[in-house]
OpenMM code with the backbone's topology and positions (N, CA, C; nanometers):
from openmm import Vec3, app, unit

residues = "UNK UNK UNK UNK UNK UNK UNK UNK UNK UNK UNK UNK UNK UNK UNK UNK UNK UNK UNK UNK UNK UNK UNK UNK UNK UNK UNK UNK UNK UNK UNK UNK UNK UNK UNK UNK UNK UNK UNK UNK UNK UNK UNK UNK UNK UNK UNK UNK UNK UNK UNK UNK UNK UNK UNK UNK UNK UNK UNK UNK UNK UNK UNK UNK UNK".split()
positions = [
    Vec3(-0.9650, -1.4605, -0.2650),
    Vec3(-0.9109, -1.3288, -0.2405),
    Vec3(-0.7674, -1.3254, -0.2917),
    Vec3(-0.7319, -1.2232, -0.3642),
    Vec3(-0.5958, -1.2104, -0.4162),
    Vec3(-0.4979, -1.1869, -0.3022),
    Vec3(-0.3735, -1.2318, -0.3211),
    Vec3(-0.2722, -1.2180, -0.2158),
    Vec3(-0.2524, -1.0741, -0.1732),
    Vec3(-0.2637, -0.9771, -0.2626),
    Vec3(-0.2447, -0.8368, -0.2297),
    Vec3(-0.3560, -0.7796, -0.1446),
    Vec3(-0.4666, -0.8535, -0.1252),
    Vec3(-0.5807, -0.8030, -0.0499),
    Vec3(-0.5926, -0.8648, 0.0882),
    Vec3(-0.4856, -0.9221, 0.1400),
    Vec3(-0.4921, -0.9831, 0.2733),
    Vec3(-0.5109, -0.8760, 0.3787),
    Vec3(-0.6034, -0.8983, 0.4694),
    Vec3(-0.6346, -0.7996, 0.5719),
    Vec3(-0.5387, -0.8071, 0.6896),
    Vec3(-0.4839, -0.9253, 0.7213),
    Vec3(-0.3978, -0.9424, 0.8374),
    Vec3(-0.2553, -0.9710, 0.7947),
    Vec3(-0.1600, -0.9188, 0.8727),
    Vec3(-0.0194, -0.9442, 0.8475),
    Vec3(0.0431, -0.9983, 0.9758),
    Vec3(0.1232, -1.1052, 0.9626),
    Vec3(0.1901, -1.1639, 1.0789),
    Vec3(0.3157, -1.0829, 1.1067),
    Vec3(0.3281, -1.0302, 1.2307),
    Vec3(0.4431, -0.9469, 1.2650),
    Vec3(0.5393, -1.0153, 1.3607),
    Vec3(0.4995, -1.1283, 1.4189),
    Vec3(0.5847, -1.1991, 1.5140),
    Vec3(0.5455, -1.3458, 1.5160),
    Vec3(0.6451, -1.4320, 1.5288),
    Vec3(0.6187, -1.5751, 1.5375),
    Vec3(0.7250, -1.6403, 1.6244),
    Vec3(0.6812, -1.7288, 1.7134),
    Vec3(0.7710, -1.8019, 1.8025),
    Vec3(0.7194, -1.9435, 1.8161),
    Vec3(0.8103, -2.0403, 1.8153),
    Vec3(0.7707, -2.1797, 1.8277),
    Vec3(0.7673, -2.2461, 1.6919),
    Vec3(0.7269, -2.3722, 1.6921),
    Vec3(0.7199, -2.4476, 1.5672),
    Vec3(0.5826, -2.5125, 1.5554),
    Vec3(0.5560, -2.5653, 1.4393),
    Vec3(0.4258, -2.6289, 1.4177),
    Vec3(0.4128, -2.7590, 1.4965),
    Vec3(0.5232, -2.8114, 1.5490),
    Vec3(0.5188, -2.9360, 1.6259),
    Vec3(0.4984, -2.9125, 1.7756),
    Vec3(0.5064, -2.7864, 1.8196),
    Vec3(0.4903, -2.7559, 1.9612),
    Vec3(0.3988, -2.6351, 1.9756),
    Vec3(0.4056, -2.5711, 2.0895),
    Vec3(0.3269, -2.4500, 2.1103),
    Vec3(0.3771, -2.3402, 2.0176),
    Vec3(0.2840, -2.2736, 1.9529),
    Vec3(0.3176, -2.1674, 1.8596),
    Vec3(0.2483, -2.0391, 1.9015),
    Vec3(0.3240, -1.9290, 1.9054),
    Vec3(0.2710, -1.7984, 1.9413),
    Vec3(0.2961, -1.7027, 1.8260),
    Vec3(0.1935, -1.6289, 1.7867),
    Vec3(0.2064, -1.5334, 1.6769),
    Vec3(0.1327, -1.4055, 1.7117),
    Vec3(0.1793, -1.2949, 1.6544),
    Vec3(0.1076, -1.1680, 1.6636),
    Vec3(0.0679, -1.1297, 1.5220),
    Vec3(-0.0599, -1.1015, 1.5055),
    Vec3(-0.1161, -1.0610, 1.3777),
    Vec3(-0.1714, -0.9195, 1.3907),
    Vec3(-0.1555, -0.8388, 1.2869),
    Vec3(-0.2059, -0.7017, 1.2871),
    Vec3(-0.3099, -0.6870, 1.1766),
    Vec3(-0.4250, -0.6314, 1.2132),
    Vec3(-0.5310, -0.6000, 1.1180),
    Vec3(-0.4890, -0.4739, 1.0432),
    Vec3(-0.4669, -0.4832, 0.9130),
    Vec3(-0.4189, -0.3686, 0.8358),
    Vec3(-0.5237, -0.2579, 0.8251),
    Vec3(-0.6503, -0.2899, 0.8430),
    Vec3(-0.7551, -0.1870, 0.8363),
    Vec3(-0.7640, -0.1051, 0.9634),
    Vec3(-0.7464, -0.1685, 1.0792),
    Vec3(-0.7646, -0.0985, 1.2071),
    Vec3(-0.6342, -0.0780, 1.2829),
    Vec3(-0.5298, -0.1577, 1.2531),
    Vec3(-0.4031, -0.1504, 1.3253),
    Vec3(-0.4029, -0.2280, 1.4559),
    Vec3(-0.5150, -0.2919, 1.4908),
    Vec3(-0.5250, -0.3663, 1.6165),
    Vec3(-0.4383, -0.4922, 1.6095),
    Vec3(-0.3624, -0.5191, 1.7175),
    Vec3(-0.2756, -0.6362, 1.7282),
    Vec3(-0.3501, -0.7487, 1.7980),
    Vec3(-0.3356, -0.8713, 1.7460),
    Vec3(-0.3985, -0.9892, 1.8043),
    Vec3(-0.2928, -1.0934, 1.8360),
    Vec3(-0.3084, -1.1600, 1.9493),
    Vec3(-0.2205, -1.2689, 1.9886),
    Vec3(-0.2889, -1.4000, 1.9550),
    Vec3(-0.2203, -1.4855, 1.8791),
    Vec3(-0.2687, -1.6187, 1.8448),
    Vec3(-0.1749, -1.7190, 1.9102),
    Vec3(-0.2288, -1.8133, 1.9841),
    Vec3(-0.1474, -1.9187, 2.0432),
    Vec3(-0.2130, -2.0519, 2.0142),
    Vec3(-0.1313, -2.1454, 1.9648),
    Vec3(-0.1810, -2.2786, 1.9310),
    Vec3(-0.0913, -2.3821, 1.9951),
    Vec3(-0.1534, -2.4897, 2.0407),
    Vec3(-0.0800, -2.6012, 2.0988),
    Vec3(-0.1565, -2.7279, 2.0628),
    Vec3(-0.0932, -2.8133, 1.9851),
    Vec3(-0.1620, -2.9343, 1.9406),
    Vec3(-0.2795, -2.8982, 1.8522),
    Vec3(-0.3991, -2.9490, 1.8872),
    Vec3(-0.5181, -2.9214, 1.8078),
    Vec3(-0.6011, -2.8058, 1.8631),
    Vec3(-0.5495, -2.7351, 1.9637),
    Vec3(-0.6228, -2.6242, 2.0246),
    Vec3(-0.5532, -2.4924, 1.9933),
    Vec3(-0.6296, -2.3842, 1.9950),
    Vec3(-0.5726, -2.2525, 1.9710),
    Vec3(-0.6652, -2.1455, 2.0227),
    Vec3(-0.6109, -2.0249, 2.0363),
    Vec3(-0.6919, -1.9142, 2.0840),
    Vec3(-0.6421, -1.7822, 2.0284),
    Vec3(-0.7330, -1.6877, 2.0134),
    Vec3(-0.7036, -1.5563, 1.9583),
    Vec3(-0.7610, -1.4515, 2.0515),
    Vec3(-0.6816, -1.3474, 2.0806),
    Vec3(-0.7292, -1.2391, 2.1663),
    Vec3(-0.6581, -1.1107, 2.1274),
    Vec3(-0.7236, -0.9949, 2.1424),
    Vec3(-0.6531, -0.8698, 2.1145),
    Vec3(-0.5476, -0.8442, 2.2224),
    Vec3(-0.4358, -0.7864, 2.1817),
    Vec3(-0.3342, -0.7446, 2.2791),
    Vec3(-0.3789, -0.6118, 2.3388),
    Vec3(-0.3626, -0.5971, 2.4703),
    Vec3(-0.4094, -0.4764, 2.5389),
    Vec3(-0.2940, -0.4022, 2.6057),
    Vec3(-0.3057, -0.2685, 2.6095),
    Vec3(-0.2132, -0.1848, 2.6854),
    Vec3(-0.2484, -0.1940, 2.8328),
    Vec3(-0.1664, -0.1346, 2.9169),
    Vec3(-0.1934, -0.1351, 3.0618),
    Vec3(-0.3299, -0.0787, 3.0978),
    Vec3(-0.3739, 0.0232, 3.0224),
    Vec3(-0.5020, 0.0866, 3.0537),
    Vec3(-0.6220, 0.0136, 2.9926),
    Vec3(-0.5979, -0.1003, 2.9283),
    Vec3(-0.7070, -0.1804, 2.8749),
    Vec3(-0.7446, -0.1490, 2.7317),
    Vec3(-0.6788, -0.0524, 2.6707),
    Vec3(-0.7067, -0.0211, 2.5306),
    Vec3(-0.6259, -0.1145, 2.4409),
    Vec3(-0.6736, -0.1422, 2.3195),
    Vec3(-0.6008, -0.2332, 2.2320),
    Vec3(-0.4696, -0.1725, 2.1837),
    Vec3(-0.3697, -0.2593, 2.1653),
    Vec3(-0.2427, -0.2174, 2.1074),
    Vec3(-0.2674, -0.1933, 1.9588),
    Vec3(-0.2313, -0.0743, 1.9112),
    Vec3(-0.2535, -0.0375, 1.7715),
    Vec3(-0.1201, -0.0047, 1.7082),
    Vec3(-0.0958, -0.0653, 1.5910),
    Vec3(0.0276, -0.0463, 1.5161),
    Vec3(-0.0066, 0.0090, 1.3791),
    Vec3(0.0696, 0.1071, 1.3356),
    Vec3(0.0522, 0.1598, 1.2013),
    Vec3(0.1207, 0.0646, 1.1040),
    Vec3(0.0436, 0.0088, 1.0107),
    Vec3(0.0960, -0.0867, 0.9142),
    Vec3(0.0615, -0.0368, 0.7745),
    Vec3(0.1624, -0.0237, 0.6868),
    Vec3(0.1300, 0.0126, 0.5488),
    Vec3(0.0387, -0.0918, 0.4862),
    Vec3(-0.0614, -0.0496, 0.4124),
    Vec3(-0.1613, -0.1411, 0.3578),
    Vec3(-0.1025, -0.2404, 0.2595),
    Vec3(0.0104, -0.2097, 0.1980),
    Vec3(0.0684, -0.3018, 0.0997),
    Vec3(0.1713, -0.3953, 0.1603),
    Vec3(0.2008, -0.3847, 0.2904),
    Vec3(0.2973, -0.4731, 0.3559),
    Vec3(0.2349, -0.6086, 0.3813),
    Vec3(0.3148, -0.7148, 0.3680),
    Vec3(0.2667, -0.8498, 0.3975),
    Vec3(0.3643, -0.9228, 0.4812),
] * unit.nanometer
topology = app.Topology()
chain = topology.addChain("A")
for resn in residues:
    res = topology.addResidue(resn, chain)
    for name in ("N", "CA", "C"):
        topology.addAtom(name, app.Element.getBySymbol(name[0]), res)
């Protein structure tokens, strides 16, 4: 896949590759925000939710990376 066709864009990052790492990724097609957390050899991904249980949606220009 060409670099210009990436579906997800990283909008936030905290931590380092040597410790716990937290990132927020946004799906450019739907605007849904996902939380990725990794620690050592384990990791997990989940959608970020508003108080009412709906997914957090961000408007992201399709050409932003």
